[in-house]
Residue, then its C-alpha position, 0 to 999 in steps of 0.5 A: m614286298a621282296v618276298k613276293k618278288s622272290l616267290k614270283q621269280l621262283i614260281t616262274t623259274n619252276m613253271s618254265r622248268n615244268k613245261r620242259k619236264s611236262e613234255s618228257l612226262s610220258k618217259e619213266i619217272t625215277k624215284e629221285q624225280f618223284d621225291k623232288a616233285l613231292i618235296t616241291y609240291s609240298q613247299n608250294d602248298i606251304k607258300l600258297s598257304q602263306l600267300n593266302a594268309e597274307l592276301e586275307e590280311e591285306i583284304q581285311a585291312i583294306k576292308e577296315d579302312f573303308s568300313s566306317d566310310i561305307d557304313l556312313v554312306k549306307a546310313e545316309q543312303a537309308l535315311l535319304f531313301a526313307t525321305i524319298k519314299a515318304y514324300s512319294v507316298e504322301k504325294r502319290h496321287e499328285l505325282m502319278t495317275d491311277k494307271m501310272k506306277s512310276f514317275d521320272t525326275l531328273y535324277a531317278k525313276i520312282g515308282f511302286r512295284k507289286d510283288p507277284p501274288s502269293i499264298k501266305t498262312l495266317s497266324g498259327v497255321t503251318l504248312d502242315i496243318l494247311t495240307a491237312r486241311l486241304k485233304e479234309q476238304k477234299l481239295d487234293a488237287y491243291v496238295r503236291t505229291v513229289e515223285e522221284p526216283n529213290k537213288e539211295l534205294l537203287l544204289a543199296d539194291r544194285d546187287k540184287e539180280e532182278l534189279s540189276k538186269k533192268f538197269s539198262a532198260l531203265g537208262i541207269k548205271v552205277a557210276q564210281e570214279e577213282k580220283f588221284y589225290v595227294e594228301l600233304k602232311k602238314l610239316e615244316v618242309t625244308a628245301 
């Protein structure tokens, strides 16, 4: 706990310093300032790793504390759901009319919902077999053909003059961004 407080104080102090410094960032930064920023950045990365590891440990411990109780309640819920369902299926015609799909009780609304209709293949029939059979039967309207731009080929051929001239007419451009990064070397950094 003391570690957390000292980390919070350190972070708060650094943040207030950095707010003042960020106002003057447009000025030239010295090599010393660069080195100090990089060292602090690296130290903060280590602190973040430590804090995240500690957080994960605490979360795991809390999950373990509750897991047996949660498992018991889930098992009981499954058994109770099965009981409620069995009664409702058995007494469906007493509890609901033909037009009714649900009924209300003091504690819940209970009912039956139909899933949207779907096509399922019979045992041994794959989607490839189904597609071939639809084509054999001249039922091409039921076979989907997905058309989309081949971005990989456009990118590969971007230097071909006849294609690159048409990019603006096609409404496309080649985009490539440069992103700044800092890859820290995972060494023990001392203050």
